[in-house]
C-alpha positions in Angstrom: 10.9 13.5 12.8 7.9 12.9 10.4 5.4 10.2 11.2 4.1 8.0 8.4 0.3 7.4 8.7 -2.6 6.1 6.6 -5.6 8.3 6.3 -8.2 6.4 4.2 -6.4 5.6 1.0 -3.8 8.4 1.4 -0.3 8.0 3.0 0.6 11.0 5.1 4.2 12.0 5.8 4.1 14.3 8.8 1.1 16.6 9.0 1.3 18.2 5.5 2.2 15.9 2.6 -0.3 13.4 1.4 0.4 10.8 -1.3 -2.4 8.9 -3.0 -2.0 6.1 -5.6 -4.6 6.6 -8.3 -6.2 4.2 -10.7 -6.4 5.5 -14.3 -6.7 4.6 -18.0 -3.8 2.9 -19.7 -3.1 5.1 -22.6 -2.3 3.5 -26.0 1.4 3.0 -26.8 1.0 4.2 -30.4 3.8 6.8 -30.7 1.5 9.7 -29.9 1.7 11.9 -26.8 -1.6 11.9 -24.9 -2.9 14.4 -22.5 -3.3 13.5 -18.8 -5.9 10.7 -18.2 -8.3 11.0 -15.3 -8.2 9.5 -11.9 -10.7 6.6 -11.6 -10.5 6.4 -7.8 -7.7 5.5 -5.4 -6.1 2.1 -4.9 -6.8 0.6 -1.4 -3.8 0.4 0.9 -3.2 -2.1 3.7 -0.4 -2.5 6.2 1.8 -5.5 5.7 2.0 -6.1 9.4 -1.8 -6.4 9.6 -1.8 -9.3 7.2 0.3 -11.5 9.5 1.6 -14.8 8.0 -0.5 -14.5 4.9 2.0 -12.0 3.5 5.2 -13.3 2.0 8.2 -13.5 4.3 10.2 -10.9 2.3 7.3 -8.4 2.5 7.0 -8.9 6.3 10.8 -8.2 6.6 10.5 -5.0 4.7 7.2 -3.9 6.2 5.3 -1.0 4.6 2.1 -1.2 2.7 0.4 -3.3 0.0 -1.8 -2.2 -2.9 -3.5 -4.3 -5.6 -3.1 -3.9 -9.4 -4.1 -6.0 -12.4 -1.4 -6.9 -14.9 -1.0 -4.1 -17.4 -3.0 -1.7 -15.3 -1.8 1.9 -15.1 -1.3 4.1 -12.0 -0.4 7.7 -11.1 0.7 9.3 -7.9 -1.1 12.4 -6.5 0.7 14.7 -4.1 -1.0 17.3 -1.8 1.0 19.8 0.2 0.7 23.5 1.0 2.9 26.0 -0.9 4.1 27.6 2.3 5.7 24.4 3.6 7.0 22.4 0.6 9.0 19.2 0.7 11.2 17.1 -1.6 10.2 13.6 -2.6 12.1 10.8 -4.3 10.2 8.0 -6.1 11.7 4.6 -6.8 10.3 1.7 -8.8 12.0 -1.5 -8.0 14.8 0.6 -6.4 15.4 2.5 -9.7 14.9 6.2 -9.5 11.8 7.1 -11.6 13.3 10.5 -12.5 16.9 9.7 -13.3 17.0 5.9 -13.9 19.9 5.6 -11.5 20.2 2.9 -8.8 18.3 3.9 -5.7 20.0 6.2 -3.2 18.7 8.6 -0.6 21.1 11.5 -1.0 20.1 14.8 -2.5 23.1 16.2 -4.3 23.6 19.7 -5.8 23.5 19.7 -9.6 21.5 16.4 -9.7 17.8 16.6 -9.5 16.5 13.1 -9.2 13.5 14.1 -7.0 10.4 16.3 -7.2 9.2 19.2 -5.1 5.7 19.2 -3.7 3.4 21.0 -4.2 5.2 22.4 -7.3 4.7 18.9 -8.8 1.0 17.9 -8.2 1.3 14.4 -9.7 3.6 11.9 -11.3 2.2 9.5 -14.0 5.4 7.7 -15.1 9.1 7.6 -15.7 10.8 10.8 -17.1 11.5 9.5 -20.6 12.0 12.7 -22.7 11.5 16.4 -23.1 8.0 17.3 -21.9 6.8 13.7 -21.6 6.8 10.6 -19.5 6.1 7.0 -20.1 3.1 5.8 -18.0 3.5 3.5 -15.0 2.1 0.1 -16.0 2.1 -3.0 -13.6 3.8 -6.1 -14.7 4.9 -9.3 -12.9 8.5 -9.7 -11.8 10.5 -12.4 -13.5 9.6 -11.7 -17.1 11.9 -8.8 -17.8 9.1 -6.2 -18.4 9.7 -3.8 -15.6 11.9 -0.7 -15.6 13.9 -2.4 -12.8 14.6 -5.4 -14.9 15.7 -3.4 -18.0 17.9 -1.0 -16.1 19.5 -3.3 -13.4 19.3 -6.7 -15.3 17.4 -8.3 -12.5 14.0 -8.2 -10.8 14.1 -8.6 -7.1 12.4 -5.6 -5.4 9.4 -4.4 -7.4 6.9 -2.1 -5.8 7.3 1.6 -5.2 9.7 3.3 -2.9 9.1 6.8 -1.4 11.5 9.0 0.6 10.2 12.4 1.8 12.6 15.2 2.9 11.4 18.1 5.2 12.8 21.6 4.6 15.6 22.7 6.8 14.5 24.7 9.9 13.8 28.3 9.2 13.5 28.0 5.4 9.7 28.2 5.4 7.0 29.3 7.8 6.0 26.9 10.5 2.4 28.0 10.3 0.2 29.0 7.4 0.3 32.6 6.3 -2.7 34.7 7.2 -3.8 34.6 3.6 -2.6 31.2 2.4 -2.0 30.7 -1.3 -1.7 27.3 -2.8 0.4 26.7 -5.9 -1.9 23.9 -6.9 -5.2 23.9 -5.0 -7.1 20.9 -3.8 -9.7 21.6 -6.5 -7.0 21.4 -9.2 -5.6 18.2 -7.9 -9.0 16.6 -7.5 -10.3 17.7 -10.9 -8.0 15.1 -12.5 -9.9 12.6 -10.3 -13.0 13.3 -12.3 -14.2 10.3 -11.7 -16.2 7.2 -12.6 -16.9 3.9 -10.9 -15.3 1.6 -12.5 0.0 -13.7 -12.5 3.4 -14.8 -12.0 3.9 -15.1 -8.2 3.0 -12.4 -5.8 5.4 -9.6 -6.7 4.7 -7.0 -9.3 6.7 -4.0 -10.5 6.2 -1.1 -12.9 7.0 -1.2 -16.5 6.7 1.6 -19.1 3.6 2.3 -21.1 2.5 4.9 -23.6 3.7 8.5 -23.8 2.0 11.3 -21.9 2.6 15.1 -21.9 4.0 15.8 -18.5 7.0 17.9 -17.3 9.2 17.3 -14.2 9.6 20.8 -12.8 13.0 22.1 -11.6 13.5 22.6 -7.9 12.8 26.3 -7.4 14.5 26.3 -4.0 17.8 24.4 -4.5 19.2 21.2 -3.1 20.5 22.8 0.0 17.0 23.6 1.1 16.2 20.0 2.1 17.0 18.5 5.5 18.5 15.1 4.8 18.5 14.4 8.6 14.7 14.7 8.7 13.3 12.1 6.2 10.9 9.2 6.2 10.7 6.4 3.7 8.1 3.8 2.8 8.1 0.6 0.7 4.8 0.0 -1.1 4.4 -3.6 -2.4 2.2 -4.3 -5.4 0.1 -7.4 -5.3 -1.7 -9.0 -8.2 -5.4 -9.4 -7.9 -5.2 -13.1 -6.7 -2.5 -12.3 -4.2 -4.5 -9.4 -2.8 -7.4 -11.7 -2.1 -5.2 -14.3 -0.5 -3.2 -11.9 1.7 -5.9 -9.5 2.8 -9.1 -11.6 2.5 -10.6 -8.7 0.5 -11.9 -8.7 -3.1 -9.7 -6.6 -5.5 -11.1 -3.5 -7.2 -13.1 -4.0 -10.4 -11.1 -4.4 -13.6 -10.0 -1.1 -15.1 -11.9 0.9 -17.8 -10.3 1.0 -21.3 -9.2 4.3 -22.7 -11.3 3.6 -25.8 -14.6 3.1 -24.0 -13.8 6.0 -21.7 -13.1 8.4 -24.5 -16.1 7.2 -26.6 -18.3 8.2 -23.7 -17.2 11.8 -24.1 -15.5 12.0 -20.7 -12.7 14.4 -20.0 -8.9 14.2 -20.4 -6.6 16.9 -19.0 -3.8 19.2 -19.8 -1.9 21.4 -17.3 -1.1 25.0 -18.1 2.5 25.1 -16.9 4.5 26.8 -19.7 6.5 28.9 -17.2 7.3 26.0 -14.8 10.1 24.5 -16.9 11.2 20.8 -17.3 14.4 19.0 -16.2 16.4 17.1 -18.7 15.6 13.4 -19.2 18.5 10.9 -18.8 19.6 8.5 -21.5 18.9 5.6 -19.1 15.1 6.1 -18.9 14.9 7.5 -22.5 16.1 4.1 -23.6 13.7 2.0 -21.6 11.5 -0.1 -23.8 7.7 -0.1 -23.3 5.6 -3.1 -22.5 4.4 -3.2 -26.1 7.9 -3.1 -27.5 8.9 -6.0 -25.2 5.9 -8.0 -26.3 7.2 -7.7 -29.9 10.8 -8.5 -28.9 9.6 -11.7 -27.2 7.5 -12.7 -30.2 4.2 -12.4 -28.3 1.0 -11.5 -30.1 -0.3 -8.1 -29.1 -1.6 -8.4 -25.5 -3.4 -5.1 -25.4 -5.3 -2.7 -27.6 -2.8 0.1 -28.6 -4.8 1.5 -31.5 -4.9 5.3 -31.3 -7.8 6.8 -29.3 -9.6 9.7 -31.0 -10.1 12.7 -28.7 -12.5 15.5 -29.4 -10.7 18.8 -28.5 -13.6 19.7 -26.3 -12.8 16.6 -24.1 -9.4 18.0 -23.1 -9.8 20.3 -20.0 -6.9 22.7 -19.3 -6.2 22.9 -15.6 -4.7 25.7 -13.6 -2.5 28.6 -14.5 0.8 28.5 -13.6 -8.4 8.7 12.2 -4.8 8.3 11.1 -3.0 5.0 11.9 0.8 4.9 12.2 2.5 2.5 9.8 6.0 0.9 9.9 8.2 2.1 7.0 10.1 -1.2 7.1 13.6 -2.3 6.4 15.1 -2.1 2.9 
């Protein structure tokens, strides 16, 4: 069975898959589809059990990890795995599947791809909201109805991010690297999106939907029967607001995020991925109908809470990428 460990700011499932939660620009919600924003460094991760009684009781019961986010800050997930030993990964946000919008479950079923395959999918920036695009993950407090969880389920009780990783069945892939290993997406490709520059309502936060970004969710090239559903590991990642992070961990939260406008005005790069041959799964009506944070502001009669004016990008700023001591952590009780 796979062990779940922390290696710096990366969560490792077994010896091969790494998942890193990346800080990034919040793209404008202006009706345009933007290229991929950069990584601005990784979010720090801490184990719930190391925080003792400072962590809320519900968090201690679930276990897992904590990361800090500011309200309306954006995030993406980076995956790193070798092509010769892929794995399947389900991502939940408030126990709503980020690919299908369905209530959380841990089964992989033929004919229903509600998961991604790594390393075919090098990163995930948001919910699958339409053909060739996602809506960006944006942190919002629970209890205000802004999260995807709140819109889809009608209640906000879990928040955070849920991850389940499935190993391949024995014999499907090599146990050791080939003599001349080939990576579908190399470390250089993954890290080039991390370019990078230095940059509430209660404790719990979840993820809402932001602006639109060009990103496909690739079909599983191996088939649902490839994945060993008896060899999985799961992890609950709680999202703390900046004040809660300070109280729970005793550490200062990261600096406030950089705006997309100031970043772009500095001439720094955005990214596109050359993946025309990789395909894209069909978006479900559930997530296609989720309202963005900006739309919910308008519905609630709030004045604009963020700058969503279009950001002008010089074509030369868009970089086209690619052609097609670890510490064990508890994954907790859900």
